[in-house]
PAVEXBA-974328 format. One line per field, with one value per residue (C-alpha): residue number from 1; residue in one letter; chain; x, y, z. Coordinates in Angstrom, 2 decimals, decimal comma. Each point is the difference from the previous one (the first is absolute). Last residue first. Layout:
// PAVEXBA-974328
i [NUM|...]
aa [a|...]
ch [A|...]
px [X|...]
py [Y|...]
pz [Z|...]
//
This chain:
// PAVEXBA-974328
i [258|257|256|255|254|253|252|251|250|249|248|247|246|245|244|243|242|241|240|239|238|237|236|235|234|233|232|231|230|229|228|227|226|225|224|223|222|221|220|219|218|217|216|215|214|213|212|211|210|209|208|207|206|205|204|203|202|201|200|199|198|197|196|195|194|193|192|191|190|189|188|187|186|185|184|183|182|181|180|179|178|177|176|175|174|173|172|171|170|169|168|167|166|165|164|163|162|161|160|159|158|157|156|155|154|153|152|151|150|149|148|147|146|145|144|143|142|141|140|139|138|137|136|135|134|133|132|131|130|129|128|127|126|125|124|123|122|121|120|119|118|117|116|115|114|113|112|111|110|109|108|107|106|105|104|103|102|101|100|99|98|97|96|95|94|93|92|91|90|89|88|87|86|85|84|83|82|81|80|79|78|77|76|75|74|73|72|71|70|69|68|67|66|65|64|63|62|61|60|59|58|57|56|55|54|53|52|51|50|49|48|47|46|45|44|43|42|41|40|39|38|37|36|35|34|33|32|31|30|29|28|27|26|25|24|23|22|21|20|19|18|17|16|15|14|13|12|11|10|9|8|7|6|5|4|3|2|1]
aa [x|x|x|x|x|x|x|x|x|x|x|x|x|x|x|x|x|x|x|x|x|x|x|x|x|x|x|x|x|x|x|x|x|x|x|x|x|x|x|x|x|x|x|x|x|x|x|x|x|x|x|x|x|x|x|x|x|x|x|x|x|x|x|x|x|x|x|x|x|x|x|x|x|x|x|x|x|x|x|x|x|x|x|x|x|x|x|x|x|x|x|x|x|x|x|x|x|x|x|x|x|x|x|x|x|x|x|x|x|x|x|x|x|x|x|x|x|x|x|x|x|x|x|x|x|x|x|x|x|x|x|x|x|x|x|x|x|x|x|x|x|x|x|x|x|x|x|x|x|x|x|x|x|x|x|x|x|x|x|x|x|x|x|x|x|x|x|x|x|x|x|x|x|x|x|x|x|x|x|x|x|x|x|x|x|x|x|x|x|x|x|x|x|x|x|x|x|x|x|x|x|x|x|x|x|x|x|x|x|x|x|x|x|x|x|x|x|x|x|x|x|x|x|x|x|x|x|x|x|x|x|x|x|x|x|x|x|x|x|x|x|x|x|x|x|x|x|x|x|x|x|x|x|x|x|x|x|x]
ch [A|A|A|A|A|A|A|A|A|A|A|A|A|A|A|A|A|A|A|A|A|A|A|A|A|A|A|A|A|A|A|A|A|A|A|A|A|A|A|A|A|A|A|A|A|A|A|A|A|A|A|A|A|A|A|A|A|A|A|A|A|A|A|A|A|A|A|A|A|A|A|A|A|A|A|A|A|A|A|A|A|A|A|A|A|A|A|A|A|A|A|A|A|A|A|A|A|A|A|A|A|A|A|A|A|A|A|A|A|A|A|A|A|A|A|A|A|A|A|A|A|A|A|A|A|A|A|A|A|A|A|A|A|A|A|A|A|A|A|A|A|A|A|A|A|A|A|A|A|A|A|A|A|A|A|A|A|A|A|A|A|A|A|A|A|A|A|A|A|A|A|A|A|A|A|A|A|A|A|A|A|A|A|A|A|A|A|A|A|A|A|A|A|A|A|A|A|A|A|A|A|A|A|A|A|A|A|A|A|A|A|A|A|A|A|A|A|A|A|A|A|A|A|A|A|A|A|A|A|A|A|A|A|A|A|A|A|A|A|A|A|A|A|A|A|A|A|A|A|A|A|A|A|A|A|A|A|A]
px [25,79|-3,11|-2,87|-2,47|-3,03|-0,17|-3,72|-0,64|-2,29|-2,51|-1,11|0,26|-3,58|-2,27|-3,06|0,09|3,41|-1,20|-2,74|2,04|2,48|-2,86|-1,14|3,55|0,38|-3,22|0,61|3,62|-1,64|-2,68|2,72|2,25|-2,85|-0,69|3,66|0,19|-2,72|1,12|3,49|-1,42|-2,21|2,90|2,22|3,06|-0,22|-0,72|3,20|0,12|0,51|3,47|3,49|-0,55|3,19|1,42|-0,04|2,54|-1,00|1,09|-1,54|-2,17|-0,81|-3,70|-1,76|-3,69|-1,79|-3,49|0,75|2,96|-2,23|-2,62|2,39|1,92|-3,16|-1,37|3,10|0,31|-3,74|0,13|0,60|-3,75|-2,45|0,38|-2,21|2,09|-1,46|2,72|-1,28|3,04|2,32|2,93|-0,72|1,08|3,63|0,61|2,84|-0,09|1,11|-2,12|1,77|-2,84|1,00|3,76|1,81|-2,82|0,04|-3,62|-2,53|-3,25|-0,12|3,35|1,92|-2,25|0,79|3,64|2,22|-2,12|-1,85|2,60|2,48|-2,29|-0,68|3,63|0,73|-2,99|1,14|3,61|-1,01|0,26|2,73|-0,26|3,43|-0,24|-3,81|-1,55|-0,89|-1,96|0,27|-3,08|-0,61|3,47|3,03|-1,44|-0,26|3,69|1,32|-3,19|0,64|3,70|-0,94|-3,11|2,58|0,14|-3,63|1,16|-2,10|-0,94|-1,45|-3,68|-1,57|0,60|0,99|-1,86|1,60|-2,31|1,01|-1,66|-1,63|-3,67|-0,62|-3,35|-0,87|3,50|-0,36|-3,38|1,24|2,95|-2,04|-2,48|2,86|1,16|-3,10|-3,61|0,84|-3,08|-0,68|2,64|1,70|1,95|2,11|1,82|3,55|1,47|-1,15|2,02|-0,76|-3,91|0,89|2,23|-2,78|-2,71|2,48|0,49|-3,62|-0,39|2,81|-1,64|0,27|-3,38|1,14|-2,77|2,30|1,59|0,90|3,09|-0,10|3,20|0,47|2,84|1,68|3,60|2,69|1,80|0,56|-3,77|-0,31|2,74|-1,47|-3,55|0,82|2,07|-2,91|-2,56|2,00|0,75|-3,62|-1,17|1,75|-1,63|-3,33|0,10|-3,31|-0,72|2,00|-0,07|2,44|-0,77|2,60|-1,07|2,76|0,09|-2,68|-2,56|0,96|-1,78|-1,53|-3,37|-0,30|0,31]
py [54,00|-1,13|2,35|-1,07|1,03|3,83|0,99|0,82|-2,93|1,70|2,34|3,65|1,11|2,10|-1,87|-1,38|-1,36|-1,68|-1,67|-1,08|-1,60|-1,83|-1,53|-1,09|-1,57|-1,80|-1,27|-1,26|-1,83|-1,49|-1,26|-1,40|-1,69|-2,16|-0,49|-1,40|-2,33|-1,48|-0,50|-1,77|-2,18|-0,94|-1,06|2,21|1,34|-3,42|-0,88|-3,69|-1,49|-0,68|1,49|3,33|1,24|2,73|3,99|2,24|3,62|3,09|3,28|2,36|3,46|1,40|3,45|0,20|2,72|-1,30|-1,35|-2,04|-1,56|-0,87|-1,66|-1,85|-1,23|-1,09|-1,61|-2,06|-1,04|-1,10|-3,73|-0,19|1,67|3,62|2,51|2,17|3,11|2,23|2,08|-1,01|-2,05|2,32|1,90|-3,41|-0,29|-2,95|-2,62|-2,45|-3,61|-2,05|1,30|0,44|3,52|-0,81|3,32|2,39|2,60|1,60|-0,11|-2,02|-1,73|0,12|-0,09|-2,85|-1,93|0,61|0,04|-1,59|-2,64|-0,68|-0,56|-2,25|-2,02|-0,20|-1,32|-2,30|-1,71|-0,22|-1,82|1,81|1,26|4,01|1,48|2,38|0,16|3,63|1,56|2,86|2,88|1,84|3,53|0,99|0,85|-0,40|-3,72|-0,41|-2,04|-2,19|-1,18|-0,79|-1,98|-1,91|-2,40|-2,15|-0,67|-2,21|-0,50|-3,02|-1,62|-0,56|2,63|3,13|3,12|3,23|2,10|2,75|3,13|2,08|-3,39|-0,67|-2,56|-1,81|1,85|-0,61|-3,63|-0,18|1,71|-2,26|-2,95|1,39|0,78|-3,44|-1,66|-0,69|-3,72|-0,88|0,44|3,12|-0,14|2,67|-1,14|2,01|-0,67|2,37|-2,51|-2,89|-3,00|-0,52|1,58|-2,80|-2,49|2,05|0,36|-3,64|-0,95|2,81|-1,26|-3,49|-0,62|1,89|3,55|2,72|3,03|-0,47|3,68|0,12|3,34|0,52|2,66|2,05|2,19|0,21|-1,12|-2,01|-3,05|-1,14|0,81|-2,31|-2,98|0,79|-0,05|-3,11|-1,69|1,23|-0,93|-3,77|-0,39|1,32|-2,02|-3,64|1,34|2,71|-0,78|3,44|2,84|3,55|1,68|3,47|1,27|2,94|2,17|2,72|-1,69|1,95|0,27|-2,01|2,22|0,24|-3,58|-1,51]
pz [-13,83|1,07|1,22|-2,62|-1,58|0,19|-1,03|-3,31|-0,34|2,42|-2,78|1,20|0,64|-2,56|0,95|-3,78|0,54|3,25|-1,69|-3,03|2,69|1,82|-3,38|-0,84|3,39|-0,13|-3,55|1,02|2,97|-2,00|-2,68|2,93|1,65|-3,30|-0,54|3,47|-0,32|-3,26|1,78|3,05|-2,07|-2,14|2,97|-0,34|3,66|1,56|1,69|1,27|3,29|1,86|-0,20|-2,04|-0,98|1,97|-0,62|1,60|0,11|-2,01|1,04|-1,98|1,38|-0,51|0,38|0,20|-2,09|-0,25|-3,48|1,33|2,80|-2,28|-2,54|3,07|1,32|-3,43|-1,03|3,04|-0,29|-3,48|0,85|1,17|2,01|-1,39|1,31|2,46|1,53|1,72|2,92|2,08|-1,95|-0,67|3,24|1,73|-1,41|-2,27|0,25|-2,92|-0,35|-2,69|-3,01|-2,45|-1,30|-0,48|-1,31|0,26|-2,62|-0,01|-2,74|0,20|-3,40|-1,59|3,44|1,07|-3,08|-0,79|3,20|2,44|-1,89|-2,61|2,82|1,95|-3,16|-0,60|3,56|-0,03|-3,13|1,27|3,08|3,33|2,03|-0,66|0,55|1,66|0,39|0,34|3,38|0,15|2,71|0,01|1,25|-0,45|1,85|3,62|-0,76|-1,06|2,91|-0,04|-3,58|0,63|3,41|-1,50|-1,80|3,10|-0,65|-2,84|-3,20|-2,18|3,12|-1,39|2,31|-2,06|1,85|-0,06|2,66|1,36|1,71|2,87|0,91|0,44|-2,65|-0,64|-3,06|-1,67|0,73|-1,56|-3,09|-0,45|0,37|-2,64|-2,29|0,10|-0,63|1,46|1,00|2,30|3,75|0,10|3,53|1,36|2,70|2,59|1,09|2,97|2,96|-1,67|1,99|-0,80|-3,43|-1,02|0,43|-1,60|-3,16|-0,28|0,01|-2,64|-2,45|0,15|-3,73|-0,99|0,15|-0,39|0,01|3,30|0,52|2,64|1,96|2,01|2,78|1,01|2,36|-1,36|2,41|-2,80|2,21|0,13|-3,67|-0,97|2,08|-1,02|-3,88|0,35|1,77|-2,56|-3,29|1,73|0,69|-3,28|-2,35|-0,13|0,76|-2,63|-1,72|-0,51|2,03|0,27|2,70|1,02|2,42|2,14|1,22|2,64|2,07|1,91|3,72|2,74|2,73|-1,26|-0,67|-3,65]
//
């Protein structure tokens, strides 16, 4: 960035793994919309070790899209690792996390962007969710039961891949998850630091190409391991704050939503 170039208002962080059939159309629609929006923006696509040609496609697109930046993992490290790399690379005052599989539309940024001054995070929830019944049930159990019981908070759709986050939320935050727990970790750490959130319904589209990996056994097992470690760390940190005579962070206001 030159000394005269203004920093972006919005960084779009887009994780992608073997999305050669989807990523071009997603990026083209994203760029068209953002050019019309008047928002200063940048796009960071994190290619998480794809082996289907996603990397070559992104290199071609980056040559004609100056606001597109590519972060490349040489091997597949996991969804959480991709999100973390994208957040670390981002420079914007706000960060939009938006999956690269085409199941969300950049056209739905408007309602989130309009509410950015009301809360530290504007979280999308899928309304309705267009996934097979088993994935919908698993998602409901995860957000409404498992995460609430183990980590606290009352987020409606933890793993919705369309979230607007203000820069102060992630500045100084250390994220550890490399797999599917990343959204729950980010939202939990933000909540415990006192961040406020609102939730906005966004459209969700069926996946056209490729396969979802969220319910693969190895992904689920990895998530449970990271969940238990995060819970232990949160409990340990809470006890330390209590011994120091500090008010527990879990008393912070969670939501600015109506």
